[in-house]
N, C-alpha and C positions, 0 to 999 in steps of 0.2 A: 503550851502544848507543842509548839513548833520545835522548841528545844528538846522536848521529850522524844519527838520523832527521830531527831539526829542521834540521840543517845541510845536509841533502841536498834540502830542499824546493825551493829555487831550481833546483838541478841537475836534478831530475826533471821540472820544467816544460819544460826545454829538450830532454828526451829522450822526449817523447811520453807522459808520465805525468800531464799536467795534468788536473785534474778541477774543473769549475766548482763553487764553493761558494755560489752565489747561487740563490735560489728553492728550490722543493721538489724532492726527489730523485724522479725518475721513470725508467721503464724505457728511455726514449730514450737516456739516457747512463748507465745503470747500470754501475758500474765492476767488470765481471766479473773481470778479471785481478787487481785489487786484492782482491776478495772471495776469490778462490782463494788468493791469497798469505796473507791473514789466516787463512783456514781451516786451511791447512797449518801455519803457525806456531802457531796456537792448539791444534791437535791434538797437536803434538809439543812444545809449550812451548819451542821452540828455533828460531832463525832458521837455523842450520846444518842441522838435520834437516829443517825445512820446505823449505828450498831444495833439498836432496837429493831429497826426495819429488817435487818438481815439475821436477827436472832444470834448475834455473836458478841463477844466481849469488846469493850471499847479499846482495850489494849491491842487486840487482834486487828481492829480497823486501823489503828494508828500504825502498826507495823506494815500492813499492806500499803497504805498510802505513802509511807516513808520509802518502801521498796520501789514503788512506782516513780517517786520523785528521783530516787537515785538512778533508776534506769534512764529517765528522760534527762537527767542533769538539770532539772528546772524545779522551782518551787510551785506547787499547785494551789496552796492556800496561804493566807496571811491573816493575822489578827487586825481587825479594825475596831477600836474601842472594846466593847464587850462581845463582839460577834465575829464569826468566822467568815471570811470573804475569799472568793476565788481570785487568784492572780489573773493576769491577761492570758497566760498560757492555760491555766485551769479553765477559764471561761471559753477558750477555743476548743478544748478537748471534751468538756462535759456534754454538749449536745450531740457530738459524734458518738460518744460511748452510749448515751441514753438511747439514741435512735437505733444503734446496732443491737443493743440488748433487747429493745422492744421488738425489732424485726425477728430476732431469734425466738423470743417468747411467742409471738403471734404465729410463726410458722410451726413451731412444735405443738402448740395448742390446736391449730387447724388440722395437723396430721393426726394427732391423738383423737380428735373428735370427728375424723373422717370428713373433714371439710378442706382438703388440701388446695382446692381451687379458690377458696374464699380469701379475700384480702381486705383489710380494714384500713381506710385512709383517715388520718386525723387532719381536719381542716378548720381553720379559724376564719370567721366571717364577722365583720362589724355588725352591730345590732340592726341598724336601719336598713342597710342593703340586704341583710338576711331576711327580714320580714317582707320587704317590698319587692325584691327581685329574685333572691336566691331560692327561698322556699317554694315559690310557685313553679320553678323549673327543676327542682331537685328530683321530683318523681320521674321526670323524663330520663335523667341520668340512671336512676335505679332500674328503670325498665330496659334501657339499652345495655347496661352493664350489671346484671343481677348478681354476679359473683364478686363484685366490689362493694364492700360495706363502707359506710360513711359515718364518721364520728365527728359531729359538729360542736365546736366551742365558739362562744361569742363574748366579747368584752369591748367596752368603750375606750379604746386606746387609739392614738395616732401612731401609725407605723406598726412594726412587728410586736406581738405580745410576748411576754417573757414566759414561754412554756414550750414543751417539746411538741413539734408539729411536723407533718409531712409537707404541708404547704399552707399558705395564708393569703386570703384576700385582705389587703390593707388599704386604709384611707390615709393618704399622706401627700406631701409635695414630692415632685420628681427629684430623685437624687441617685447617685451611683454608689453601690456597695458590692459585696462579694456574692450576693444572691442573684439567681436568674430572675429577671423582672419583666413581666409582660404587662403593658398598659391595657387595661380593660376599657376604661373611658375616663376622660377628664370630666370634672363636675362643672355644670353650668347652672347658675342660680338666678332666681328672680324673686322679687317681693310677692308672696302668696298670702291670701287671706280667704275668709269665708265670703259667700255672695252678699250677705247682709253688710259686712264691713266694707266691701267694695262699693255697694250702693250708697252707703253713708258718705263716702268720699268722692262721689261723682262730681265731675267738673272742677276738681282740684288739680293743681300741678303735682308732680311726684313729690316735691319737697313739702308742699302744703299737706298732702295726704299722709306722708310718713310722720310729719311733725304732730299731726292730730291723733295718731294711733300709738298704742303700746307696741314697742318693738320687742319681739321674742327672740331669745338668743339660744344658739346651740353651742355648748361648751366644747372647746378643743383643748386637748392636753397640752399644758405648757403655755397657753395663751390666755389673755384677759377674756372675761366673759362676753364682752361686746366686740371681740376681735373681727368677726365677719362683718358686722354692721358698720363698724368704724372704717374698715377697708372699703366697703361698698360706697358709703357717702363721700369718702375722699375721691374715689374713682369717678363718681357722678358729679363732683363739684358742689355738693350740698353742704349746708352749714346748720345741721340739726344735732342735738345731743343724742348720744346712743347708749349711755351707761345704764339707764334705768330699764325696767321690764323684767319679766320672768325668764330665767335661764333653765334649759333642759339638757340632759345628758345626750339625748338622741334626737334626730330630726323627726322621727316618727312621733315622739311625744309632743314635740312642738306643733306638728301638723294636727294631731288629735285635739290639742288644746285650742288651736285656731278654729277648727271646724265646730267645736262644741261651745266655745266662748267668744273670744274676740282676739284682736291683735294681728300683727303681720310678722311673718318670719321669712328669712331668706331660704327658700326651698330649692332643692335639686329638681329641675323641671323634668328630667328623665325619670328620676325615682318616683315622682308623684304624677306621672303622665296620666295614669288611669283616673286619679282623683280630679285632675284638671279636666279631662275629657268628660267625666260624669257631672261636672259642675259643682262638686263638693268643695273644691278649692278653685280660687279665681286668681288669674294673673292680670290685675287691673291696668298695668302699664307694660308696654312691650320693651322691657329693659332686662335682657338676659346677658349675663356676663360669666366668664370663667373666673373662679375665685382662687386659682392656683393649686387647688387640690385635685386629686384623682383617685381612682380605685385601681390597684395593681395586684397582680398575682405574683407571689414570691415563693421560691423554692430553692433548695440547694442544687448546685450544678451536678453533683455526683448522683442525684436522684433522677436525672433525666432518663437514665437507662431502666428505671423501674417501670414495667408495663402499665401498672395501675395508675401511677402518678402521671405518666405520659398520656394515658387515655383520658384522664380527668382534665388535664391541662388543655389538650386539643379540643375536648368537648366544650369546656367553659369559654375558651377564646371564641369558638364558633358561635356560641349562644350570644355573647356580647356583640359580636360582629353583626349577627342577624338583627339584634335589637336596635342597632343604629339605623 
């Protein structure tokens, strides 16, 4: 397919696809059709599916992408085994094009529907913090900013999800990247269990208690199932096995199992503060540690000028500051 793009370059110049490659790129001759074609192919990782999405021929898609590559002087796609993959340059350009086309689409639909003041934010929130902390306060934001809509997505990933977003709350270790990153809070965990489980372990040391209980695991992407427990027992100088026990995708699932059945999980004491205060979860030992992970708000630097994004960012940071 890549060879075909190169062979078609002379052909597409004769069919109205020519794009000047001299001088700086500016909006007077921004190649909108080529960008639409690139975005469709990039999202689907397929010329056939991208062409179907735009209801054009595959050959037209190929000509547009080839013209865009010629304009940039860079290859945007490459073949990896039997699939199409973005090059580093393609991966850098795709989210920018997607976001720009989304903004244009949203603005035009709002104007057509006489809702020019309405703005939709696409926000990703990890499942556990979504249920425990974000949903209870989301209504406050909607009341304060009724003209800003919110489109929430949630998936159990560590770090940024692979989707087009305006901003994301991410669960991750601190690190530097090209995103604007606001620390919402670091995670502090402790062994949590039901009142009955705590009572059964009364008068035992922490090591004796944990050795006598089923350890429940919260799976982290790219880590072993007992990663959090093994790090905790090392930090506390304990010598107990950690590999066995039930593993869950989310902390909320682990907490619900703990309250309904048995076992001990390493729970975020802030996330489950209400359950602890109500006595549904018990912290039988005063051992609270930071596990190296935190919740961060991430967005692109060029979006800081967007009033809706700026408003949500300021509001969310304030909410987490107040919760501390």
